[in-house]
C-alpha positions in Angstrom: 163.0 246.6 302.8 165.3 249.2 301.1 163.5 252.0 302.8 164.0 250.3 306.2 167.8 249.9 305.5 168.1 253.5 304.3 166.4 254.6 307.5 168.9 252.7 309.6 171.8 254.1 307.6 170.6 257.7 307.7 169.7 257.5 311.4 165.9 258.0 311.0 163.6 257.6 313.9 161.1 255.1 312.6 163.5 252.4 311.6 165.5 252.6 314.8 162.3 252.7 317.0 161.2 249.5 315.3 164.6 247.8 316.2 164.3 249.1 319.8 160.7 247.8 320.1 161.7 244.4 318.8 164.5 244.3 321.4 162.0 245.1 324.1 159.5 242.5 322.9 162.3 239.9 322.7 163.5 240.7 326.2 159.9 240.3 327.6 159.6 237.0 325.7 162.9 235.8 327.1 161.7 236.7 330.6 158.5 234.7 330.3 159.6 231.5 328.5 160.1 228.4 330.6 162.6 226.6 328.3 166.1 228.0 328.6 167.7 229.4 331.7 170.3 231.4 329.7 167.5 233.3 327.9 165.9 234.1 331.3 169.4 235.3 332.6 169.9 237.8 329.7 166.2 239.0 329.5 166.7 242.0 331.8 169.8 243.2 329.9 168.0 242.8 326.5 164.9 244.7 327.8 167.1 247.4 329.3 169.1 247.9 326.1 165.9 248.1 324.1 164.4 250.6 326.5 167.5 252.9 326.6 167.8 252.6 322.8 164.2 253.6 322.4 164.7 256.7 324.6 167.8 257.7 322.6 166.3 257.2 319.2 163.2 259.1 320.0 165.3 262.2 319.6 166.4 261.3 316.1 164.9 263.2 313.2 161.9 261.9 311.3 
């Protein structure tokens, strides 16, 4: 856990790619769930933020 937090603080690729991947997965889940309309409404934004974030952090150092 401390290694993950240090990776976030020191702008390391692996930690930020994990956060971006979780955002993408969360956005896809929000898109496919049938329970809450507000989740469906924000699913595209969450997926888009995760995708753009993944593209940006792929240029961070290891």
